[in-house]
C-alpha positions in Angstrom: 58.4 168.3 72.2 60.2 165.4 73.8 59.4 166.7 77.3 55.8 165.8 76.7 56.9 162.3 76.2 58.0 162.7 80.1 54.7 163.5 81.6 53.4 160.4 82.0 56.3 158.7 83.5 56.4 161.7 86.0 52.7 161.3 86.7 52.9 157.6 87.3 55.9 158.3 89.6 54.0 160.8 91.7 50.9 158.4 92.1 52.9 155.4 92.8 55.1 157.4 95.6 51.9 158.7 97.1 50.3 155.1 97.1 53.5 153.7 98.6 54.4 156.6 100.9 51.0 157.7 102.2 48.5 154.6 101.8 50.6 151.3 102.2 52.6 152.8 105.3 49.3 153.9 106.6 47.8 150.3 106.4 50.4 148.0 106.1 50.6 145.2 103.4 49.3 142.0 103.7 51.3 138.9 102.2 49.6 139.1 98.7 50.4 142.8 98.3 53.9 142.0 99.7 54.4 139.4 96.9 52.1 141.0 94.2 53.2 144.4 94.1 56.8 143.9 93.2 55.7 141.6 90.2 53.8 144.4 89.1 56.8 146.8 89.2 58.9 143.9 87.4 56.7 143.7 84.5 56.9 147.4 84.0 60.9 147.0 84.3 61.0 144.6 81.7 58.9 146.4 78.9 61.1 149.6 79.7 64.3 147.3 79.4 63.2 145.8 76.2 62.7 149.1 74.7 66.1 150.3 76.0 68.1 147.4 75.1 66.4 145.3 72.4 67.1 146.1 68.8 63.7 147.4 67.3 62.8 144.8 65.1 59.1 143.6 63.9 59.8 140.5 66.1 61.2 142.5 69.0 58.2 144.7 68.7 55.5 141.9 69.3 57.4 140.7 72.1 57.1 144.2 73.8 53.6 144.3 72.7 52.9 141.2 74.8 54.9 142.4 77.5 53.0 145.5 77.6 49.8 143.6 77.6 50.8 141.3 80.3 51.8 144.4 82.3 48.9 146.1 82.0 46.6 143.1 83.0 49.1 142.1 85.7 48.7 145.2 87.6 45.0 144.9 87.7 45.3 141.6 89.3 44.9 142.3 93.0 41.7 144.8 92.7 39.2 142.1 93.6 40.8 142.1 97.1 41.9 145.9 97.2 38.4 146.6 97.3 38.1 145.0 100.9 41.3 146.5 102.1 41.7 150.3 100.8 39.8 153.1 101.6 38.0 154.6 98.1 41.0 157.2 98.0 43.4 154.6 97.4 41.3 152.9 95.0 40.5 155.8 93.2 44.4 156.4 93.1 44.8 153.1 91.7 42.4 153.5 88.8 44.6 156.7 87.9 47.4 154.3 87.9 45.5 152.0 85.7 45.1 154.8 83.2 48.7 155.9 83.3 50.3 152.4 82.9 49.3 151.8 79.5 50.0 155.4 78.4 53.4 155.0 79.5 54.0 152.0 77.9 52.6 153.1 74.6 54.8 156.4 75.2 58.0 154.0 75.9 56.9 151.9 72.6 57.4 155.4 70.5 60.3 156.4 72.2 61.8 152.9 71.7 62.6 153.2 67.9 63.8 156.8 68.1 66.6 156.0 70.7 67.8 153.0 68.4 68.2 155.0 65.3 65.2 153.3 63.4 63.2 155.2 60.7 60.1 156.5 62.0 57.2 158.5 60.8 58.2 162.5 60.5 55.3 163.2 63.3 57.2 160.8 65.7 60.7 162.4 65.2 58.8 165.9 65.4 57.4 165.0 68.6 60.3 162.9 70.2 62.9 165.1 68.9 65.9 164.5 71.2 67.1 160.7 70.9 70.0 161.0 73.2 68.0 162.6 76.1 65.5 160.1 75.6 67.6 157.3 75.8 69.3 158.5 78.9 65.4 159.2 80.3 64.8 155.7 79.5 67.9 154.5 81.5 66.9 156.8 84.6 63.5 155.2 84.4 65.0 151.6 84.4 67.6 152.5 87.3 64.9 154.1 89.5 62.0 151.4 88.9 64.7 148.4 89.5 65.7 150.5 92.8 61.8 150.7 93.8 61.6 146.9 92.9 64.2 145.9 95.5 62.9 148.3 97.9 59.7 146.8 97.5 60.9 143.3 98.3 63.3 144.3 101.3 61.3 146.7 102.9 57.8 145.0 102.7 59.1 141.2 103.0 62.0 141.7 105.5 61.9 145.1 107.4 58.1 145.8 107.9 57.0 142.1 107.3 55.6 141.7 110.5 53.7 145.2 110.8 49.9 144.8 111.4 47.9 145.3 108.8 44.9 147.8 109.3 41.6 147.0 107.6 39.7 149.9 106.1 
């Protein structure tokens, strides 16, 4: 059953890859996106790092929930401007990402106590029945998202910094 826990991560990766690989390359990114998108990625990365490395305690769970709420709000911050710079298809893709983001964070929140060896309800241990795989999966997610974070900073702020930005 653990494979179902990976689905939102895979869907989010596919959607963000299409957003980045098609829409961003097509129109270029203005400065506010070159700065804002890595901040969004960092907010997700911090949540997953917490789920991977913090001990599962009541206090840390509150920290995780706070980070997750901040992350969910953070990724929506640019939509007031996106509507003027992005085609409708890209805005629709952003809406899909806004749906997947909290789902991914909720699933990571369920994975967290399992990989930490904490007591969980039977339905959680039934659903997330492979703690060793899930811990490796979270680690792979952290590594891939960290690489994406550095790519966003380096590529858009140094390599393609002066690329013209198209108005859609």
